[in-house]
KOLGURO-180054 format. One record per atom (N, C-alpha, C, O): x, y, z; atom name; residue in three letters. Coordinates in nm, 2 decimals, decimal comma. Example, Ala and Ser with C-alpha at 12.3 -4.5 7.8 and 13.67 -1.06 7.14 Angstrom:
<rs>
     px     py     pz name resn
   1,32  -0,57   0,78    N  ALA
   1,23  -0,45   0,78   CA  ALA
   1,32  -0,33   0,78    C  ALA
   1,42  -0,33   0,85    O  ALA
   1,28  -0,22   0,71    N  SER
   1,37  -0,11   0,71   CA  SER
   1,29   0,00   0,79    C  SER
   1,34   0,11   0,80    O  SER
</rs>
This chain:
<rs>
     px     py     pz name resn
  -1,84  -1,17   1,43    N  MET
  -1,79  -1,17   1,50   CA  MET
  -1,69  -1,14   1,56    C  MET
  -1,60  -1,19   1,49    O  MET
  -1,63  -1,05   1,71    N  ARG
  -1,57  -0,97   1,77   CA  ARG
  -1,39  -1,10   1,76    C  ARG
  -1,27  -1,07   1,78    O  ARG
  -1,41  -1,14   1,76    N  TRP
  -1,29  -1,26   1,74   CA  TRP
  -1,23  -1,22   1,67    C  TRP
  -1,12  -1,16   1,65    O  TRP
  -1,34  -1,26   1,60    N  VAL
  -1,20  -1,25   1,42   CA  VAL
  -1,17  -1,09   1,38    C  VAL
  -1,07  -1,06   1,31    O  VAL
  -1,31  -0,99   1,45    N  SER
  -1,16  -0,84   1,47   CA  SER
  -1,14  -0,84   1,56    C  SER
  -1,25  -0,80   1,62    O  SER
  -1,07  -0,87   1,64    N  LEU
  -1,02  -0,89   1,69   CA  LEU
  -0,79  -0,91   1,71    C  LEU
  -0,69  -0,85   1,74    O  LEU
  -0,84  -1,06   1,66    N  VAL
  -0,73  -1,14   1,58   CA  VAL
  -0,71  -1,06   1,44    C  VAL
  -0,64  -1,10   1,35    O  VAL
  -0,76  -0,99   1,44    N  LEU
  -0,76  -0,96   1,29   CA  LEU
  -0,62  -0,85   1,33    C  LEU
  -0,50  -0,87   1,31    O  LEU
  -0,71  -0,71   1,41    N  VAL
  -0,61  -0,62   1,46   CA  VAL
  -0,49  -0,61   1,49    C  VAL
  -0,40  -0,54   1,45    O  VAL
  -0,51  -0,71   1,59    N  CYS
  -0,38  -0,87   1,61   CA  CYS
  -0,27  -0,75   1,53    C  CYS
  -0,19  -0,65   1,54    O  CYS
  -0,34  -0,87   1,43    N  ALA
  -0,22  -0,86   1,32   CA  ALA
  -0,13  -0,71   1,27    C  ALA
  -0,01  -0,68   1,28    O  ALA
  -0,22  -0,64   1,23    N  ALA
  -0,21  -0,55   1,15   CA  ALA
  -0,13  -0,45   1,25    C  ALA
  -0,05  -0,37   1,22    O  ALA
  -0,19  -0,48   1,41    N  ALA
  -0,10  -0,33   1,49   CA  ALA
   0,03  -0,42   1,50    C  ALA
   0,10  -0,37   1,41    O  ALA
   0,06  -0,47   1,53    N  SER
   0,16  -0,64   1,53   CA  SER
   0,29  -0,59   1,44    C  SER
   0,41  -0,58   1,47    O  SER
   0,22  -0,57   1,31    N  LEU
   0,26  -0,51   1,18   CA  LEU
   0,28  -0,41   1,17    C  LEU
   0,38  -0,39   1,12    O  LEU
   0,22  -0,31   1,21    N  LEU
   0,21  -0,20   1,16   CA  LEU
   0,30  -0,09   1,31    C  LEU
   0,36   0,02   1,31    O  LEU
   0,26  -0,17   1,41    N  GLY
   0,29  -0,11   1,52   CA  GLY
   0,31   0,04   1,57    C  GLY
   0,39   0,08   1,66    O  GLY
   0,18   0,13   1,48    N  GLY
   0,16   0,23   1,55   CA  GLY
   0,09   0,25   1,64    C  GLY
  -0,03   0,23   1,63    O  GLY
   0,17   0,33   1,82    N  GLY
   0,08   0,40   1,89   CA  GLY
  -0,03   0,27   2,00    C  GLY
  -0,13   0,26   2,06    O  GLY
   0,09   0,21   1,97    N  ILE
  -0,02   0,07   2,04   CA  ILE
   0,13   0,03   2,16    C  ILE
   0,22  -0,04   2,12    O  ILE
   0,12   0,11   2,34    N  ALA
   0,22  -0,02   2,38   CA  ALA
   0,25  -0,11   2,37    C  ALA
   0,17  -0,20   2,37    O  ALA
   0,38  -0,13   2,34    N  ARG
   0,48  -0,22   2,31   CA  ARG
   0,47  -0,27   2,53    C  ARG
   0,48  -0,19   2,62    O  ARG
   0,46  -0,42   2,53    N  ALA
   0,45  -0,49   2,64   CA  ALA
   0,57  -0,55   2,73    C  ALA
   0,59  -0,54   2,85    O  ALA
   0,69  -0,64   2,59    N  ALA
   0,82  -0,69   2,65   CA  ALA
   0,83  -0,65   2,47    C  ALA
   0,76  -0,63   2,37    O  ALA
   1,03  -0,63   2,54    N  ASN
   1,06  -0,72   2,42   CA  ASN
   1,04  -0,81   2,31    C  ASN
   1,13  -0,83   2,23    O  ASN
   0,89  -0,88   2,29    N  ASP
   0,92  -1,03   2,24   CA  ASP
   0,80  -1,00   2,18    C  ASP
   0,71  -1,07   2,22    O  ASP
   0,74  -0,87   2,07    N  GLY
   0,71  -0,82   2,03   CA  GLY
   0,58  -0,85   2,05    C  GLY
   0,51  -0,88   1,95    O  GLY
   0,51  -0,85   2,20    N  ALA
   0,36  -0,82   2,24   CA  ALA
   0,35  -0,67   2,27    C  ALA
   0,41  -0,58   2,31    O  ALA
   0,25  -0,70   2,23    N  PHE
   0,14  -0,51   2,28   CA  PHE
   0,01  -0,55   2,40    C  PHE
  -0,02  -0,64   2,47    O  PHE
  -0,02  -0,42   2,38    N  GLN
  -0,16  -0,42   2,47   CA  GLN
  -0,28  -0,36   2,39    C  GLN
  -0,28  -0,24   2,41    O  GLN
  -0,32  -0,38   2,37    N  ILE
  -0,49  -0,33   2,34   CA  ILE
  -0,59  -0,32   2,46    C  ILE
  -0,65  -0,42   2,48    O  ILE
  -0,60  -0,19   2,56    N  SER
  -0,70  -0,25   2,66   CA  SER
  -0,65  -0,33   2,75    C  SER
  -0,54  -0,31   2,81    O  SER
  -0,75  -0,43   2,78    N  ASP
  -0,69  -0,52   2,86   CA  ASP
  -0,67  -0,69   2,80    C  ASP
  -0,71  -0,79   2,85    O  ASP
  -0,58  -0,66   2,68    N  TRP
  -0,56  -0,74   2,55   CA  TRP
  -0,41  -0,77   2,51    C  TRP
  -0,34  -0,70   2,42    O  TRP
  -0,38  -0,83   2,55    N  THR
  -0,18  -0,86   2,53   CA  THR
  -0,24  -0,90   2,42    C  THR
  -0,36  -0,92   2,42    O  THR
  -0,17  -0,90   2,32    N  GLY
  -0,16  -0,93   2,13   CA  GLY
  -0,04  -0,96   2,06    C  GLY
   0,07  -0,89   2,06    O  GLY
  -0,06  -1,11   1,98    N  ARG
   0,17  -1,10   1,99   CA  ARG
   0,10  -1,16   1,88    C  ARG
  -0,01  -1,20   1,86    O  ARG
   0,26  -1,14   1,77    N  ALA
   0,24  -1,21   1,68   CA  ALA
   0,32  -1,30   1,65    C  ALA
   0,42  -1,26   1,71    O  ALA
   0,37  -1,42   1,60    N  TYR
   0,43  -1,50   1,63   CA  TYR
   0,43  -1,54   1,48    C  TYR
   0,34  -1,56   1,40    O  TYR
   0,65  -1,54   1,43    N  PHE
   0,65  -1,58   1,28   CA  PHE
   0,73  -1,66   1,24    C  PHE
   0,80  -1,67   1,34    O  PHE
   0,78  -1,73   1,15    N  ASN
   0,81  -1,84   1,07   CA  ASN
   0,99  -1,77   1,02    C  ASN
   1,02  -1,72   0,91    O  ASN
   1,07  -1,78   1,11    N  HIS
   1,20  -1,71   1,09   CA  HIS
   1,29  -1,79   1,00    C  HIS
   1,41  -1,78   1,01    O  HIS
   1,20  -1,88   0,90    N  LYS
   1,27  -1,99   0,85   CA  LYS
   1,24  -1,95   0,68    C  LYS
   1,31  -1,93   0,58    O  LYS
   1,11  -1,96   0,72    N  GLU
   1,06  -1,90   0,57   CA  GLU
   0,98  -1,79   0,56    C  GLU
   0,89  -1,77   0,49    O  GLU
   1,07  -1,68   0,71    N  LYS
   0,98  -1,54   0,68   CA  LYS
   0,86  -1,52   0,64    C  LYS
   0,82  -1,46   0,54    O  LYS
   0,79  -1,60   0,75    N  THR
   0,61  -1,59   0,76   CA  THR
   0,54  -1,56   0,89    C  THR
   0,57  -1,61   0,99    O  THR
   0,45  -1,46   0,86    N  LEU
   0,44  -1,44   0,98   CA  LEU
   0,29  -1,57   1,01    C  LEU
   0,20  -1,57   0,93    O  LEU
   0,30  -1,65   1,13    N  ASP
   0,26  -1,76   1,13   CA  ASP
   0,13  -1,85   1,19    C  ASP
   0,07  -1,96   1,18    O  ASP
   0,12  -1,70   1,27    N  ARG
  -0,02  -1,66   1,38   CA  ARG
  -0,06  -1,54   1,46    C  ARG
   0,01  -1,52   1,55    O  ARG
  -0,16  -1,48   1,43    N  CYS
  -0,13  -1,37   1,55   CA  CYS
  -0,22  -1,51   1,69    C  CYS
  -0,27  -1,62   1,69    O  CYS
  -0,17  -1,37   1,83    N  SER
  -0,32  -1,43   1,87   CA  SER
  -0,31  -1,32   1,96    C  SER
  -0,22  -1,24   1,97    O  SER
  -0,50  -1,33   2,05    N  ALA
  -0,48  -1,19   2,19   CA  ALA
  -0,55  -1,28   2,26    C  ALA
  -0,65  -1,36   2,23    O  ALA
  -0,45  -1,24   2,39    N  GLN
  -0,54  -1,28   2,55   CA  GLN
  -0,56  -1,19   2,68    C  GLN
  -0,52  -1,08   2,71    O  GLN
  -0,62  -1,26   2,72    N  LEU
  -0,74  -1,17   2,85   CA  LEU
  -0,69  -1,27   2,98    C  LEU
  -0,68  -1,39   2,97    O  LEU
  -0,68  -1,23   3,07    N  THR
  -0,68  -1,29   3,17   CA  THR
  -0,74  -1,27   3,28    C  THR
  -0,68  -1,22   3,37    O  THR
  -0,90  -1,30   3,28    N  ASN
  -1,01  -1,24   3,38   CA  ASN
  -1,04  -1,20   3,52    C  ASN
  -1,07  -1,09   3,49    O  ASN
  -1,07  -1,21   3,64    N  ALA
  -1,06  -1,13   3,80   CA  ALA
  -1,07  -1,28   3,88    C  ALA
  -1,06  -1,29   4,00    O  ALA
  -1,09  -1,39   3,80    N  ASP
  -1,12  -1,54   3,83   CA  ASP
  -0,97  -1,62   3,72    C  ASP
  -0,94  -1,73   3,66    O  ASP
  -0,92  -1,49   3,73    N  LYS
  -0,71  -1,63   3,67   CA  LYS
  -0,84  -1,69   3,52    C  LYS
  -0,79  -1,79   3,47    O  LYS
  -0,90  -1,66   3,49    N  ILE
  -0,94  -1,74   3,33   CA  ILE
  -0,88  -1,67   3,24    C  ILE
  -0,89  -1,55   3,21    O  ILE
  -0,77  -1,77   3,20    N  THR
  -0,73  -1,73   3,07   CA  THR
  -0,79  -1,71   2,97    C  THR
  -0,89  -1,79   2,97    O  THR
  -0,80  -1,60   2,83    N  ILE
  -0,93  -1,68   2,74   CA  ILE
  -0,87  -1,63   2,62    C  ILE
  -0,89  -1,51   2,59    O  ILE
  -0,77  -1,72   2,51    N  ILE
  -0,70  -1,70   2,41   CA  ILE
  -0,73  -1,73   2,29    C  ILE
  -0,73  -1,85   2,26    O  ILE
  -0,76  -1,61   2,19    N  TYR
  -0,76  -1,66   2,04   CA  TYR
  -0,68  -1,69   1,97    C  TYR
  -0,58  -1,68   2,04    O  TYR
  -0,63  -1,72   1,85    N  SER
  -0,52  -1,69   1,78   CA  SER
  -0,59  -1,75   1,64    C  SER
  -0,69  -1,81   1,64    O  SER
  -0,52  -1,71   1,54    N  LEU
  -0,57  -1,70   1,44   CA  LEU
  -0,38  -1,74   1,36    C  LEU
  -0,27  -1,70   1,37    O  LEU
  -0,46  -1,89   1,28    N  ASP
  -0,31  -1,86   1,16   CA  ASP
  -0,34  -1,87   1,02    C  ASP
  -0,44  -1,90   0,96    O  ASP
  -0,19  -1,83   0,96    N  ARG
  -0,18  -1,77   0,85   CA  ARG
  -0,30  -1,92   0,75    C  ARG
  -0,29  -1,86   0,64    O  ARG
  -0,35  -2,01   0,73    N  HIS
  -0,44  -2,05   0,67   CA  HIS
  -0,59  -1,96   0,73    C  HIS
  -0,68  -1,90   0,68    O  HIS
  -0,55  -1,97   0,82    N  TYR
  -0,71  -1,90   0,86   CA  TYR
  -0,75  -2,02   0,93    C  TYR
  -0,83  -2,07   0,85    O  TYR
  -0,74  -2,10   1,03    N  MET
  -0,74  -2,14   1,10   CA  MET
  -0,71  -2,14   1,25    C  MET
  -0,61  -2,17   1,32    O  MET
  -0,88  -2,08   1,27    N  TRP
  -0,84  -2,00   1,49   CA  TRP
  -0,88  -2,15   1,60    C  TRP
  -0,92  -2,26   1,63    O  TRP
  -0,85  -2,07   1,61    N  THR
  -0,81  -2,21   1,85   CA  THR
  -0,88  -2,10   1,88    C  THR
  -0,92  -2,01   1,80    O  THR
  -0,90  -2,12   2,03    N  PHE
  -0,97  -2,11   2,07   CA  PHE
  -0,96  -2,12   2,28    C  PHE
  -1,04  -2,13   2,37    O  PHE
  -0,82  -2,10   2,28    N  GLU
  -0,76  -2,21   2,46   CA  GLU
  -0,86  -2,15   2,57    C  GLU
  -0,94  -2,07   2,53    O  GLU
  -0,85  -2,19   2,66    N  LEU
  -0,97  -2,10   2,81   CA  LEU
  -0,88  -2,19   2,92    C  LEU
  -0,90  -2,31   2,91    O  LEU
  -0,78  -2,15   3,02    N  SER
  -0,70  -2,18   3,13   CA  SER
  -0,69  -2,10   3,29    C  SER
  -0,72  -2,00   3,34    O  SER
  -0,64  -2,22   3,32    N  ASN
  -0,63  -2,12   3,46   CA  ASN
  -0,60  -2,21   3,55    C  ASN
  -0,65  -2,33   3,55    O  ASN
  -0,49  -2,14   3,64    N  PRO
  -0,35  -2,23   3,74   CA  PRO
  -0,43  -2,35   3,81    C  PRO
  -0,35  -2,43   3,84    O  PRO
  -0,57  -2,40   3,85    N  SER
  -0,61  -2,38   3,97   CA  SER
  -0,65  -2,51   3,88    C  SER
  -0,63  -2,62   3,93    O  SER
  -0,70  -2,51   3,72    N  TRP
  -0,79  -2,62   3,69   CA  TRP
  -0,57  -2,76   3,70    C  TRP
  -0,45  -2,74   3,70    O  TRP
  -0,67  -2,89   3,69    N  ASN
  -0,60  -3,03   3,68   CA  ASN
  -0,72  -3,15   3,67    C  ASN
  -0,80  -3,21   3,73    O  ASN
  -0,65  -3,12   3,51    N  PHE
  -0,72  -3,19   3,43   CA  PHE
  -0,58  -3,35   3,37    C  PHE
  -0,47  -3,34   3,33    O  PHE
  -0,67  -3,50   3,41    N  PRO
  -0,51  -3,56   3,39   CA  PRO
  -0,51  -3,61   3,24    C  PRO
  -0,62  -3,62   3,18    O  PRO
  -0,38  -3,63   3,17    N  LYS
  -0,40  -3,63   3,06   CA  LYS
  -0,53  -3,71   2,95    C  LYS
  -0,58  -3,79   3,03    O  LYS
  -0,59  -3,72   2,84    N  GLY
  -0,65  -3,70   2,83   CA  GLY
  -0,79  -3,73   2,84    C  GLY
  -0,85  -3,82   2,77    O  GLY
  -0,85  -3,62   2,95    N  SER
  -0,95  -3,62   2,95   CA  SER
  -0,99  -3,59   2,90    C  SER
  -0,92  -3,52   2,82    O  SER
  -1,15  -3,61   2,88    N  ALA
  -1,24  -3,53   2,77   CA  ALA
  -1,42  -3,51   2,85    C  ALA
  -1,48  -3,58   2,93    O  ALA
  -1,45  -3,37   2,77    N  PHE
  -1,57  -3,36   2,80   CA  PHE
  -1,65  -3,23   2,70    C  PHE
  -1,62  -3,12   2,67    O  PHE
  -1,74  -3,30   2,68    N  GLU
  -1,82  -3,20   2,64   CA  GLU
  -1,86  -3,05   2,66    C  GLU
  -1,90  -3,06   2,78    O  GLU
  -1,87  -2,89   2,62    N  VAL
  -1,90  -2,81   2,62   CA  VAL
  -1,96  -2,72   2,52    C  VAL
  -1,94  -2,74   2,40    O  VAL
  -2,04  -2,62   2,57    N  ALA
  -2,12  -2,55   2,53   CA  ALA
  -2,08  -2,39   2,48    C  ALA
  -2,00  -2,34   2,56    O  ALA
  -2,11  -2,32   2,38    N  PHE
  -1,99  -2,19   2,34   CA  PHE
  -2,15  -2,19   2,25    C  PHE
  -2,21  -2,25   2,17    O  PHE
  -2,15  -2,06   2,34    N  GLY
  -2,26  -1,97   2,27   CA  GLY
  -2,22  -1,83   2,25    C  GLY
  -2,14  -1,77   2,34    O  GLY
  -2,30  -1,73   2,08    N  SER
  -2,24  -1,63   2,10   CA  SER
  -2,35  -1,52   2,10    C  SER
  -2,39  -1,47   1,99    O  SER
  -2,39  -1,47   2,23    N  GLY
  -2,52  -1,37   2,24   CA  GLY
  -2,67  -1,46   2,19    C  GLY
  -2,71  -1,57   2,21    O  GLY
  -2,72  -1,35   2,11    N  ASN
  -2,85  -1,43   2,08   CA  ASN
  -2,78  -1,54   1,92    C  ASN
  -2,86  -1,55   1,83    O  ASN
  -2,74  -1,57   1,91    N  ARG
  -2,69  -1,62   1,71   CA  ARG
  -2,66  -1,77   1,82    C  ARG
  -2,58  -1,85   1,77    O  ARG
  -2,73  -1,81   1,95    N  GLY
  -2,76  -1,94   1,96   CA  GLY
  -2,60  -2,01   2,05    C  GLY
  -2,51  -1,94   2,07    O  GLY
  -2,59  -2,14   2,07    N  TYR
  -2,46  -2,19   2,05   CA  TYR
  -2,46  -2,32   1,99    C  TYR
  -2,57  -2,36   1,96    O  TYR
  -2,35  -2,38   1,96    N  PHE
  -2,32  -2,54   1,94   CA  PHE
  -2,19  -2,63   2,10    C  PHE
  -2,10  -2,58   2,18    O  PHE
  -2,21  -2,72   2,09    N  ARG
  -2,09  -2,81   2,15   CA  ARG
  -2,00  -2,87   2,05    C  ARG
  -2,03  -2,91   1,93    O  ARG
  -1,92  -2,87   2,09    N  GLN
  -1,83  -2,95   2,14   CA  GLN
  -1,75  -3,04   2,23    C  GLN
  -1,73  -3,03   2,35    O  GLN
  -1,72  -3,14   2,16    N  ARG
  -1,57  -3,27   2,24   CA  ARG
  -1,49  -3,15   2,32    C  ARG
  -1,49  -3,03   2,28    O  ARG
  -1,44  -3,18   2,43    N  VAL
  -1,26  -3,09   2,43   CA  VAL
  -1,25  -3,25   2,46    C  VAL
  -1,32  -3,35   2,49    O  VAL
  -1,05  -3,18   2,40    N  ILE
  -0,99  -3,32   2,51   CA  ILE
  -0,85  -3,23   2,54    C  ILE
  -0,81  -3,15   2,46    O  ILE
  -0,80  -3,25   2,68    N  GLU
  -0,65  -3,25   2,71   CA  GLU
  -0,57  -3,29   2,67    C  GLU
  -0,46  -3,27   2,72    O  GLU
</rs>
């Protein structure tokens, strides 16, 4: 559950802020090659979600997010991808020796 650790570090680091390089005035911070960010609901004065993202050499951006209800999202993007709205396809996610699962993805 490496992604859980990463997102939790993202949330804690954003709240504590000690020893982490700030990426910009928007509350973003860097941990190694990852950019973390906490999103707040200013009206309710609560943490809405936190995310961590990384863009690799092929320009594929990976984003993990965890909201305050412990629901997570996983996003992949690339500027060269051009899927028509409503496109759907099957993908398989795997993690090491733990097997994989299939999920239907809709643009």
